[in-house]
N, C-alpha and C positions, 0 to 999 in steps of 0.2 A: 624234699623240702627246699633244698638249695635251688633247684631248677624253678620251683614255684616262686620263690622269693625273687630270683633274677627276672622272671617274666613279669611279676608284679611291679617291680621297680622300673623296668623298661616301659611298661604301659603307663606308669605315672610320671615318667620323665625324670625320675630320680636316678642319677647316674653313679653317684658315689655314696659311700657310707661315711657318716660323720658321727662323732660322739655327742654332738650338741642336740638337745631335745627339740629345738625349733627348726633344725635343718629339714628342708623339704616340706615344710608345713605352712609357711607364710608366703603369701604372694602379694606383689604390688598391683596397683590399679592398671598398669600397662599389661599385666598378665605374666610378667617375669617373676621368677622365684627369688626370694631373699637368699643371700649367701653371706657367710661371715668372711670378712677380710681383715687382715692384720695390717694396720697402718704403722709406719715407723718401727718395723719389727726389730731392728737392732739399735734402737735409740732408747734413752731413759723414759721418754713419754710415749712408749708403745701402748696401743689400744686396739681393741677389737671393735669393728663396726659391722653393720649389716647394710648391704646395698643390693640393688637389683642386679642379678647375674647377667641380664640382657642390657645393662645400662649403655654399653658402647657397641652392642651388636647391631648391625645394619646402619642405615643412614640416619634415622632419628635417634636421638639420645633420650633415654628415660629421664624425666625431670624430677622424679620422686627423690626427696633428700634421703641421705643415709640415716640410720639410727644406731645409737650406741647399744651395747649389751644391756645396760641399765634401763634404757627406754623400752627395749623389747620385753624384758622381764617384768617391768612395772605394768606395761599394757596387758600382758598375759595374766598377771596377778589380778589386775583390776577387772578384767573380763570374767575371770573365775569367781570373784567375790561379788560381782554385781548381779549374778544370776537370778 
């Protein structure tokens, strides 16, 4: 089962395991995957944001803005309830 799961993740491009339910499931218009980042990690105004993992990869910078945890959760809730 472990070998199967490793092969599945390699095929999907998911390289790491995260405890967040949205990790590896949301993609930007540029094709890059959302990744959670902690801004100001050792400051009182610490927050988690989601941004393109390929934002600074290569010559072109992904122009898609970051999203907060609240925005991602609200959009997923809205999508589920609009069904």
